[in-house]
N, C-alpha and C positions, 0 to 999 in steps of 0.2 A: 597571461593565459596562452597556451599553445593553440594552434589552429586545428587540432584534432584531439580526440580523447586520448588521455595518457593510459599506458598499460594498467596502472593501478586502478583507474576508473573502470576500465573494462573488466578487470579482475573482480571488483566489487559487484558488478552486475552479474558476472558468472556465478559468484558465490551465492548471491540472492536467488538465482535460478536453481542452483544446486539445492538450496534449502527447500524451495518449492517442490522439487522433484524427489526429495527424500535422500539426498546425497548418494545417488546411484551413478554418479559420474556421467550424466547425460546432458550437462549444460552446454557442451560445445562438441561439435563433431570431432571424433578422434580422442575424446576425453580431455580432461584438464591438463594432463601431462603434456599433450601436444602444444597447447597454448603456452605453457611455461617454457618448454624448449624453444619455441619460436621467439619469445620475448628475450630469453637469455642470448639467443643467437643474434638478434637485432641490436642489443646493447642498451636500449633506452631503459633507464631506471634499473640497470642490471644489478647494482649492489644490493638494492632492496630485495629483488627476486632471488638472488643467490642466497640471501639469509633465510628467506621463508622456505626455499627448496632444501636448504641444508638440513632441516630437521625432519624431512621426509625419508622413509626407507629408500634404499638404493633402487628398489623396483618402482618407486614413485607413488603418486597419489592413488593410482588404480589399485595398489596392493592393500590399501587400508580398508578396514570395515567401515560401514556407514557411520557408526558412532565415532570412530577415530577421525574420519573426515570432518564430522561436525565440530570436533574439538579443534582440529587444525584450522578450520575456517574461522572459528571464533577468535583464535589467536591472531590470525591474519587481519581480521576486521579491527581488533584492538590495536594492532600495529599501525593501521592506516588512520586511526582516529586522531584528529589534531590535538596535540598537547598531552596525549595519553601514552603510557608505556605499555607494551604487551606483557603477557605472562612470561615467566622465566623458565629456562630449560631445566630439565632434571639434572641431578648431580651426576648421573651416568654420562652426561654430555660434557663434562668438565674439560676434557682435553680439547674438544672441538671449540669450546668457548674461548679458551686461551688463544687459539689461533685466530679467531675472529676479532678478539680484542686488538691483536697486533695489526690486523688489517685496518681497523678503525682509527688507529693512531694517526694515519695520514689524513690530509684534507680530502673530504669526499664531496664531490659536486652534486651527488644525487640527493635531492631534497626530500625524497620519501624517507630517508634515514632519520629525519628529525624525530620521527615517532618511535624509534627503536631505543631500547635501553643501552647501557654501556656495553653489555655483552654482545649486542648486535644480533641476538637470537630471540626467537619466540619459543614458547614451551612446546616440546614434542608431545604428540599424543601418548607415547609410551612412557609416561612418567613413572618413577619409582614410588613405592608406597610412602617412603619417608619424605620425599619431596612434596607429595600432596599434603601430608600432614603438617609439615612445618616449612612453609615457603621462606626462601632467603630474601631479606630486604635488599633492594637495590638502591645505592646512594649515588645519585647523579648530580654532581656539583653544578653542571650547566643547566639542568632542569630539575629543581627540587620537587616539583609537582609530579614528576614521573617516578618518584620513590614508591616502594611497595607500601601498602596500607599498614603493614605491621610496624612501621615507624611511629604510628600514632598511638600505640599501646597494645596491651596483651589482647589477643583474639583467640578464644577457644577453638580447637580444631574443627568442631562441627560448624561453628559460625563462619570460620574461614572458608570451608568448603561451600557453604551456602552463598557467601559473598562472591566467590569465583563464579558460581553458577549464574549469578545475575550481573556479572561484568564489573564487580567492584574490586579491582586489582591494585589501583594506584591512588595516591592522594588526590590527583586530578579527577579520577572517577568519582570519588566520594564527594568532592566539592560540587560536582554537577549532579549528584544524586539528591534531588530536592524533595522536601516534604510534600505529602499529598493533602495533609490537613494538620490542625493543631488542637491540642487539648489545653483548656484554659485553667491553669493551676495558680492563678494570681490572687485568688480569694483567700488571703492570709487572715486566719482567725486564731483566737486562743481556744484552749480545750474547753473552757467554760461556755464558749459560744457554740459548741458543736451540737447539732440537732439531727435527728434521724432523717435519712434521705437526702441530706445536703452534701454536696462535694465541696471540700475545704482543703486548705493547706495550713499545716501547723508547723511550728519550730519548737522542738522539745528535747529533753534529755532522756536517754534510755535508763530506766530504773532497774529493769531486769529483762533478761532474754534467755530463751531456751527452747529445746525441741520437745514436742509432745508426740508420742507414738499412739496412734489410734487404731481402732479395729479395722480389719481388712488390709493391713499393711500400709495404711496411709500415715503420713507425717504432717505436722504443722509447726511452724516456728511462731511462738507467742512471745510478745514483748509488752511491757508496761512502760509508758512514757509519761513524763510530767513536764509542765511548763510554768508552774507557780500559781496557775489558776485552777488546776485540777489534774487528774490522771486519766489515761485512756488506754484500753487494751488494743493491741494490733496483732492481726493474724496474717501469716503468709502460708498458703497451702503448698505442700510438696516442695519446699525450698529450704531444706535443713542447713545448707551451707551459710544461710544468713546468720545463724547463731554463732558462726565463726567469724563472719565478716563484720558484724555489728556487735559492739561490746557495751556493757553497762558503763554509764558515765559519758558516752559519746553524745554530741549534739547532732540531731538529724532533722531534715525536713521531710515531711510526709504529706502526700497529696492523694486523696481518694474520697470515696463516699462513706459516710457514717451510717451504720445500721445498728439495730438493737438486738442483743442476744440475752434472753431472760430479762433481767432488769438493768443490764449494763450496756452502755454504748461501746462500739468497737469499730475499727477500720479493718477491712479485709483486703489483702493483697494490694496495698497502696503503692504508688511510685515512692521511692525513697532516695535520699541523698545525704551523705555525710557532710556535716558543716563544721569541720575542725577549725577552719579559719573564717571568721565572720565577714571578712572582706572579700573572700573568693566569690566569683560568679557561680550561680547555681546552674546546673545543666538540666535536671529532671523536674524540679519542683519550684513553686513560687514564681512561675513565669508562663508564657505561652509555650507549651512543650510540643516540639515537632513530632509528627507521626510519619514515618517514611515507608515507601513501598519496600516490601521485604518478602522473604520466602521462608519455608519451614527450616527451623534450626538457626534462624537469625533473629534474635529478639530485637525489638525496636530500641530497647535500652542500650544495646551494644552499638547500633548504628549511631544513636544520638551521642553517645560518649565519644566515639571516634570522630564524628563530624564536628563536635565542639573543639577538639584539639586541632583538627584540620583548619577550621575557621580561624582559630586563635593564632596558630603558629605559621600556617602556610598560605592562607588566603591573601595576606598582604603582598605575597610574591607573585600573584597572578597578573600576567601581562594584560593590558587593556586592549580589547579587540576593536573597539570603535575609534575612528579617527577623531581628533580633538574638535574639528569643526562640527561634527554631528552632535557631540556631547554639548557643545556650546549653544548651537542653534536650537536643539530640542530640549535643553535643560535637563539632560539625563544625569543621574548619579553614576559613579564609576561602576565598572563591572564587579569589582571585588566587593564594594559596598552593597550592591544589589544582592549578590549571592549571600553575603553575611546576613542581611535583613531577612531574606527568605528562609534561611536556616534557623535563625534565632531572633525573631522580631520582638519588639516591645509592644507594638500595636498591629492589629490586623489591617488597618488602613495603610500602614507602611508596606505590608506585603504586596498589596495590589499595585502600588507605585513601582516597587522593585520589579515585579513581574512584567509590567508594561515595558520596562527597559530591556529585560532579557528576551521577551517575546519579539520585540523589534529586531534585536540582534539576530535571532534565529531566522526570522523571515527575511532579513536583509541578506543573509548568507544564501538562502534559497534563490532570491531574486538575482543575486550576482551570478549564481551558477547557471540559471536558465537564460538570463539575458546575455551572458558571455557566450554561451553556446550559440544563441541566436545570431549575435553579431559576427561571430567567427564564420558561420555558414555564409553570411552575406559577403564577407571579405574575400572568400575564396573565389567567387565570381567565375566559376568554371562549368556552370550548367549550360546545357544547350538551349538557346533562345527558341521558344516554340510560339510562333505567331498564330493568332486566331482571327483571321481577317473578317471584316464585316460581312462580305458576300458569302463566305463559308458559313458563318454563324447564322445568317439569314436563311440560307438553304436548309440548314439543320433544323431551325425552329419552324420553318414553314412546313416541313414534312411531318410535324407532330399533329396528332388529332385533337390537341388541346392547346390552350394558351399557357405559357409560363406565367407563374405568379410574379409579382413585383420582387419578392424576396429571392426567387430563383434567378431572376435577371440581374439583381444586385450582386449575388454571389458569383455568377458567371463572369461579371465584369471584374470582380476582385481576382478571380483565378486567371482570367485573361491577362490582366496587368502583371501578375506574378510570373507567369510562364514566359512572358516576352522578355524578361530580364535575364542577365547572365548569372544572377544570384539564384541559388536553388530555392524554389518555392518550398515552404514547409508550412502547410495550412491545415488546420483542423476544421472540418465541415460538420457542424452540428445541425440536426434537423429532426423534428419529432417524427414518429412513425407515420409514413405515408405523405411526407412533406415534399418528396420529389428530389431526393439527393442523387438517385441513380442517373437520372437524365442529365444532371449537371456534370457528374463524373463522366458520362458517356461522351458529352461534348468535348471535354478536356482530352480524353483518351483518343478520340477521333482526330483531334487537332494534332496530337503527337504523331499519329500514323501519317497524317497528311504531310507533316514536316520531315518525314523519312526516318522516324525513330520508332523503336518498339515501346510497348506499354504493357503493364501487368496489373492485375487486381488480385489481392490476396484476401480470402475470407476465412473465418474461423472454423467453419464446418463444411463437410462435403455437400450437405443439402443446400446450403446457401451458395456455395461456389457453383453448383450445378444450375441453380436458378439464375444466377448472374450470367452464366455461359449461354443458357437458352435465350435469355433476354437479349444479350448482345448479338446472338445469331440472327434473331429477328430484326434487330435494329440495323445491323451492318451488312448482312449477306445479300440483301436485295432480292430480286426476282428469282435468283438461282436457288434460294432457300425453299425446300419442299417440306417444311415441317407442318405440324398440325395448325390449330387455330392461331392466327396471327396476334401477337401482342401489339397494341396500338393499331388495330385494324390491319389493313394491307399496305400501309405506308412504308416506303423504302427510304432509308437514309443514305443509301449508296450514292445518290447524286451529289451529296455534299462532299464526297471523296472522289468519286469518279470511277471507283472499282470496288469489288467486294473486299472485306477485311479478312486476312488469313489468320484464323484463330485456332486455339487448342485449349483443352481442359486438362489440367495436371493436378491430380489428387493422389493420396496414398493408395487408393484402390485401383488405379490405372495399371493394367498389366505391364510386366517388365519390358516386353518388346516394344509396346507402344510408348512407354515412358522413355526408352532409349531414343526412339525416333523423335519424340518431342524435344528432348535435350539437344539432339543434333540440329533440329530446325530452329531452335532458339539461338543456339550458338552461331549458326550460319547466317542468321538474319532473315530466314525465309518466313518465319512467323511474325506477324504484326502485333498480335495481342494474345496474351496468355492469362487465363483465369485459373486460380487454384487455391490450395490450402497450404499448410506448412511444407508440403512437398516442394514448393517453389524455392525454399531457402536451403535445400540440401546442397551439398558440395558440388554435385555434378550438374546442377541446374544453373546455367549461365546464359547471359544475353550477349548478342553482338553489339547492340547500341541501345541501351535502355534509356529512354527520355523521360518517362513519367511512371511512377509507382503509386498505386492506389491501395490503401488498406481499408477494408470495410469492417465495421464493428470493431474499431481499433482497440477498444478497452479490453478485448479478449486476448490481446497480444502484449508481450513484454518488450522492453526497449531493445533487448538483444535481437529479438525476432524482427522487429521493424527495421533496425539498422542492418541486419543481415540481408533483408530484401533490398534495401537501398544500395548496399554494397555490390549488388549484381551489375550496377552501372558505374560510370566514372563519377558522376555527380547528378543523378536524375532529380527531377522535381518530385515532390512528395505531397500527396493529398490523403489525409486520413479522415475517415467518416465515422460518425457514430449517431445512432438513433437513441442512445441513452444520454439524456441531457446531463451536462457537466456543470455543477455549480460554478458561479463566476470566480470564486476564490480558488478553486482547483484549476480552472482554466488559466489562472495567473501563476500557479505554482507547479503542480505535477505536469501540466501541459504548457508551461510558460514559454517554452522555446518555439511554440507554434503560433502563427497568426490565426486569429479566430474568425470564422464566418458562421453565421446562424441563419438557417431558413426558418423564420418564425411565422410562416403563413401557410395554411393548408390550402390545397386546390379547392376552387369553388364547388359547392354542391355537397361537400362532405358534412354528415351530421355528427353531432357529438354523441359518443357512446354513453348510454345511460348505465350507471354503476349502482349495484344494489348489494347490500350485505344480507346473506341468507343463512339462517340457522340450519344445521344438518337435518333437523326434523321437518324442514319445509322443502326438502329437495323435490319430492314428488309433485306437490301442488304448484310449485313455482318453476323449478329448473327443468325437470323432466317433461312436464307438460309443454313448456315453451319449446324445448328441443323437438318434440313430436310435431308441434304446429309449424315450426320453421322447415323441418324436413318435408312436410307435406307440400310446401311451396317451393321446393327445390333449393333450399338454403342449407348452409352447413354450420357445424358446431365444433368447437374445441372443448375437450374435457381434460384439464391439467391435473396431474396427480401431485400429492404433497412433496415438498422438497425434503430429501433425506441426505444430510451432509456426509454421513459416514461412508457411503458407497454408491457408485453407479449401479452396481449389481442389485442392491436393495431397491433403488429407484425403479430399475427395469422390472423387478419382480412385483413391485407395488402397482406399476402401470399395467402389467399383464393381468394381475388379479382384478383390477378395476375394469379392464376390458372384458374379461370373462363374466364379471358380475353384471355389467350393463347388457351384454348380449343375451344372458339367460334370465335377467330380471326385468328392471323397469323399462328397458328399451328393446325387449326381445322381438317386437314386430319390425325393428330396424336391424336385426342381427347381421344380415348379409351385407349391410351398408355401413358397418362400423369397422374402422381400421385402427391399428396400433402402431405407435412410433416411439422408439426410445434409443438412447445412445449406444446400446450394445448390439443393435441390429447391423447387418452388413450393408454396404453401400447399395447393392442391388435391391435388397429388401426395402430400404428407405426410398429408393427411386421408384419402385413399384407402387408404394403407398402414395407418394406424392402424385404420381401419374393418375391413379384412381381418383384422387381428390380433384385434380385439375380437369379431368374429363367429366366430372359430375357423377362418377360411379360409386361414390361414397358420400354419406351425409354427416358422419360423426368421426372425429379423430380423437382417440384417447392417447395422450402423450405426456412425456416428462418435460422438463424445462428446455429441451432441445429445440422447441418451437419458439423460444423467446425471441430469436432474431431470424429474419429472412424468409419465413414461410408466408407466402403471399397468396391468399385465396379470396378473391373479390366477393364471392358469394357467401363467405362466412359472416354470420350475424350474431352468434352466441358464443361467449367465452365463459366457461364455468371452471373456477379455480378451487379445487379442494384444498383444505388446510391453508387458506390464504394468509393466515397469521404467520406462517413460516417464511414468507417471502419479504424481501425488502421493497420499499416503495418503487425504486427504479425497475425492479423485476416485474412487479405488478403492472406498472405502466407499460412496460414493453409487451407483456402478455395481452393487456387490453388492446394494444395497438394492432394485434393480429386480426381484429374485427373492425367493422366500420370503414372499410376501404372502398366503399361505393356509396351510392345515395340511398341505400336501404337502411331502415332503422335497426340499430344494433344494441345489444345489452351485454354487460359483463357482470357475472354473479360471483361475489366473494363469499365462499362457503366457509363459515367459521363460527365457533361458539366460544372463542377465547374470552377470558376475563382478565387478561394481563393488560394493564392500563396503556402501556406504550404500543402494544399490538393493536388495541382498539383505536388508538389515536391514528395509527397508520391507515387503518381501513377507513376510518371516517374521512381522512384527507382524500383518499381515492374517490370517495363519493362526492366530496365538495368541489374538487377541481380536476380538470383534464389537462391543465398546463404542466407539461413535463418539467420545465425549469423550476416552477414553484415546488413541485414534488421533490426534485433533486435537492434543492436548498433545504427543505424540511427534513429529508432523509439524512443528509449530512449532519444537520444540527442534532437530530435525535440519536443517531448511532455513533457519530464521531468518525474521523477518517479511517482509523484502524479497522473497525467492523465494516464500514462502508465499502472499503476496498478488499476486505478479506484478510485473515490473519497472516497469510503468507504473501502479502503484497510485495512485489518487487518494484522498487523505485520510489516508494513513499518514504520521505525523510522522517527520522525519529525526532519528534519535538518534545522538549521537556516542559515548556511553559506555553509556547505560542499555540494558537488554535487556527486551523485553516479556514474556520468560519469567520474570523475577525477581519472583515473586509477593510475597515478603516486603517488598522495597523499595517495590513498587507499593502494597501495603496501607498501609504507613507514610505514603506520599505522599498517599494518598486520605484518610486520617484527618486529616492536617494541612490538606489543602485544605478539608475540611468545617469545621475549627476556624477557619481564616482567613475563610471566607465567612460563618460565623455572626457574626463580629465586624465584618467589613467586606465586605458583599455586593457592592459595586461596585468593590472594590480601589482606593479613592481615597486611602488613607493613604499618606504618603510612603514608608514602608518596603515598600509593596507595588507601587510604581510599576513597577519592572522586571519583576516577576512578571506584572503586568497586560499589559505590552507583549509579553512572551513568549507568554502565553496567547492574546492577541488575534491573534498571528501564526500560530497553529496552526489547521489544519483537520483535526479528528479526529472528525468526526461521520459515522459510517457509511461505512466505506471501500468501495471497489469491489474486493472480493476475488475473484480468479479462481483457485480452488484447483486 
C-alpha cells in the first residue's frame, strides 16, 4: 500500500459525491475536469486516466449532460472494479481504439490498467444505436473472465440493455451476480401423481403443441405431454414463440403448480427445459433453481441460462483471492467452489456454508482497507505533538461548575495520549445526546492553542456552528466577553491559557468583506480558533498552522469533506464527534480507520425522558394539554413535522402549515410565543428564532428535522413528533435528546397511527429503551446498511453476501487482516495480490450517513 490515497481512490470518492449531487459537476472545486488535469500533470496512474479521459469530448466532463456524466461514471467504476472489464467503446471510436491498442502493447507499470480490456478504452456516452443493440464481445486471453457476457450465449437486445443497466457486462460480473433465493423444483413426480395445488417436476414427451388465439387479441401456447403414466395439458400465456421452440416428440422437464380446468388437470406457465440428452445437467427444472436480482426486460430464465454456462466453462478459471494459510486454518472451500454452490446448489445447507466463506472474503477486504489506512497514517509520524500538561488540565477542570463524569475523564486521557504523539490522532468520539462531548473537545482545542497551533471545528448547519461559537466565546474569552447570560455561570476558562482566545465564525452567510478578512487572519495565524460550516473547506480558506481539526456530527459529512478540512494543515490531529450512536460493526468497517472513544455515562441528575406513543385522535387530551401546562411553568416544547423525503420545500411548507394551525387552533392562547424553524429560512431568521428561545421569549418551536442535532434548550421538556413512523430509530433518538437536558421531568410523544409492523416495532423500541447504542443496533438490523445510511450513501462498500451486522465474521476478518498486515504491510506478496486489488477498490473511510 502507498502512504496516501491513490488518485483512483480519490476519483471513486468524487464519483460517489457526484452521484449524490445529481451529476451537476459540483463534487470538487473547479469541476471534475480540473482534478483530471492535475492527475495527468502529476503522472501517477497516468495511463489509466489518459484512457478514461480519451472518451470524453474535447470540451471535457463539464460539457456532458447529467445523463451522459452518469454513464461515463458508471463505466469508470466498472474499469476500477477488480477483475472486471469495463464496457466497450462504440464503433465510431474504432480509429482511436487501434491507437490505444498499440500503446498497450508495451509493458505498462500502472496497475490500474489491469481492469481495462484489450482495447484500453471504456464506453463513450455517445454510443451509436447499433453498438448499443449488438455489443462486440471482447476476447482477452490474459483474463478470460473479462470477456463480454455475449460469449456465454445469445442475449436478446432488450435483455442485453437491461443487463448493462444493472452492471452485468462481463463474465466476471455474472459470476458475482448471486441468487437472492431459490425455487425448489426437486419434487420429481409422474403425471399420474399430479394433484391440484401441488408444485411438481415431471419429465415427459411432447405429444402435441400449438398456438391458440383467444378473444381480446391474447394468445396461449398449449401442449399435451405424456410420460407413460398419463397425459397433462400445459399452457403458457402470451408466449407464441414456444410453439416454434418446442416440437412434438421432444423430451422436456416441466416444473410448476398443477391446477384444475373444468375436469382436467393442467400446468400454467411452468418452467421448462429441453432434455435431448438424458445425461446433461438441467438448468431450470428438477433442482434448486436460482432466482436472481434482475430488472425489467431481463427474465430470470435468461440470467440462469447464462450463469450456468459461466459456472461450467469459466468459473474454474477464477483465481483464488484468499491466501492458502487462511483456507487451511479456517477450513474454507475454494472461492470457485463456493460461487458454484451459491449459483447451483444441491442442498440449501451447502449454500449457507459457501456464503460464510464469501462473506469472510468481503469483510476481510474491508478490514484490510481500513486497517491499512490506519497504519499508514501512523507511519507518517509528521503531526505536531500537542501536550496537555496536568496543571493545564487541572485548571481547565477546576473552572467548570460541574464535575466531569468518569467516562469524560477516560476519553480525555485517550485524546491526551493521542495528541502527544507524532502520529496524527484519528479518533471517533461517540456520546449520547447531552453526555458532554463539547467540553471534551474544548479541552483538546484549548490545548492546541496553548501549544501555538490553530484549531478548527466544522459543523453541518449554521445553527449548530453558531451555537458552538457562542459556547466557545463564553468558555475562552474570559472577563472581556460582554455577552448575555453566561453558559456555565460566570466561570472563565481563560486562566488555563493565560489570555483570551482569538476566534471567528465562518459560514456561508457571512458577508463577503468579513469572509475575506477571516481568510486573511486564518492564513496569517492571527486567529487561534475558527468555527464554521462547509465554508471552511472552500479553496480560499487556509490556515497558517492547523494543529487540530474537529468535526461535529460527523455522520453529516462525506469522506471528501472531512479530508478536505484535514488537508488545510500539514498533518493535523483529527477528532470526529457524533451523538448518533454507531453500531459496533459499523465502527469496525465504515469508521474502521478511526480509534473509537465512547462517553457512555450521562451527567448526574439527568432524568430519563418518558416516551409515549399517541394516536392522532389523542393530541388534544394528551399532547396539547401537556404543552399548555409546561408553558405555564416557563418550560418549552418542540413540535416536529413529518419527514418528507422528496423535497426540503415540501417540508418547509408542511412546517409552516402546522405553525399556522397551532397558532389559530389548539394553542391559540400561546400564539405570540410560538416560533417556526425550517431549512429554507435565512441565517438571520434562524438566529432570531433561536435567540427568542434562548431568552425565554418563546414557548413552542415548530420545526422540521433541522433541530435533530445541536439545538440546546435546557428548559425544553416536551418533544412532540408528528408522523413518527416516518423517522428511523436513530433520528427519533436524536430528536428525543433535544429534551431532558436538565433535572426537569420530560416527555417525548410519538404521534402515529401506523399499522405497518416494522414501524410499530421501531416505535415500541423507543418506548422500551433510552440506550442509543441498543437502538442503533436494532435500527441497523431492521433496515439494513443501505437504508440505514440512505440510498445515496458515499463510502459504503457494496456487499453481495456479507452483512455488516455479522459481528462474529467481522471480528474474525479483522483478526486475519491484522495478521496479514503484520507480515506483509504493503500486501506485496503474490498470495495477497487479489486482496490488495479488492482493498484498494474500496472506499470505506467515514461514510456519509443520513440516519
